[in-house]
C-alpha positions as CSV (number, residue, x, y, z in Angstrom):
1,M,6.7,4.8,-6.7
2,E,3.3,4.1,-8.0
3,T,4.7,1.6,-10.5
4,Q,6.6,-0.3,-7.7
5,I,3.4,-0.5,-5.6
6,T,1.4,-1.6,-8.6
7,Q,3.9,-4.3,-9.4
8,T,3.9,-5.4,-5.7
9,I,0.1,-5.8,-5.7
10,K,0.3,-7.7,-9.0
11,E,2.8,-10.1,-7.5
12,L,1.0,-10.6,-4.2
13,F,-2.7,-10.7,-5.4
14,N,-2.5,-11.2,-9.2
15,V,-4.6,-8.1,-9.8
16,D,-4.1,-5.0,-11.9
17,T,-4.9,-1.7,-10.2
18,D,-4.2,2.0,-10.3
19,V,-2.3,3.4,-7.4
20,T,-2.8,7.0,-6.4
21,L,-0.4,8.6,-3.9
22,T,-1.4,11.6,-1.9
23,R,0.6,13.9,0.4
24,P,-0.6,13.3,4.0
25,D,0.1,15.4,7.1
26,P,3.9,15.3,7.3
27,Q,3.7,13.4,10.7
28,F,2.4,10.4,8.8
29,G,4.9,10.3,6.0
30,D,5.8,11.8,2.6
31,F,3.2,9.9,0.7
32,A,0.2,7.7,1.4
33,T,-2.1,5.5,-0.5
34,N,-5.5,3.9,0.2
35,V,-5.1,1.1,-2.4
36,A,-5.6,-1.6,0.3
37,L,-9.1,-0.1,1.0
38,Q,-9.9,-0.1,-2.7
39,L,-8.9,-3.7,-3.1
40,A,-10.6,-5.1,0.0
41,K,-14.0,-5.7,-1.6
42,P,-12.8,-7.1,-5.0
43,L,-10.3,-9.4,-3.2
44,G,-12.7,-10.3,-0.4
45,K,-10.0,-9.6,2.2
46,N,-9.6,-7.3,5.2
47,P,-8.0,-4.0,4.0
48,R,-5.6,-4.1,6.9
49,E,-4.3,-7.6,5.9
50,I,-3.8,-6.3,2.3
51,A,-1.9,-3.2,3.6
52,E,0.3,-5.4,5.8
53,A,1.3,-7.7,3.0
54,V,2.0,-4.8,0.6
55,A,3.9,-2.8,3.3
56,R,6.0,-5.8,4.2
57,Q,6.9,-6.4,0.6
58,L,7.7,-2.7,0.0
59,Q,9.9,-2.5,3.1
60,E,11.8,-5.6,2.1
61,S,12.5,-4.1,-1.3
62,G,14.8,-1.6,0.4
63,S,13.4,1.2,-1.8
64,F,11.7,3.0,1.1
65,T,13.1,4.4,4.3
66,E,9.9,3.6,6.2
67,V,6.6,1.9,5.3
68,S,3.8,2.0,7.9
69,I,0.1,1.3,8.1
70,A,-2.5,3.6,9.6
71,G,-6.1,3.2,10.5
72,P,-8.1,0.6,8.5
73,G,-5.4,0.1,5.8
74,F,-3.7,3.3,4.7
75,I,-0.1,2.8,3.6
76,N,2.3,5.6,4.6
77,L,5.6,5.9,2.9
């Protein structure tokens, strides 16, 4: 999963980054990442915009049942 998210970020923003997945409260999903928040300053973009682009790409890949965004830019899978 981390590899797919990393590749998606590379494709969308041409940047290499480390993706860390955590286990959120089950109501939010099986896994979550705050990578959009980490990338906001280096990319000079709003973290929510980054999260929306990444989530859209991940959802279109068909590899995830559901991809959603919470708060300022957390991506829940």
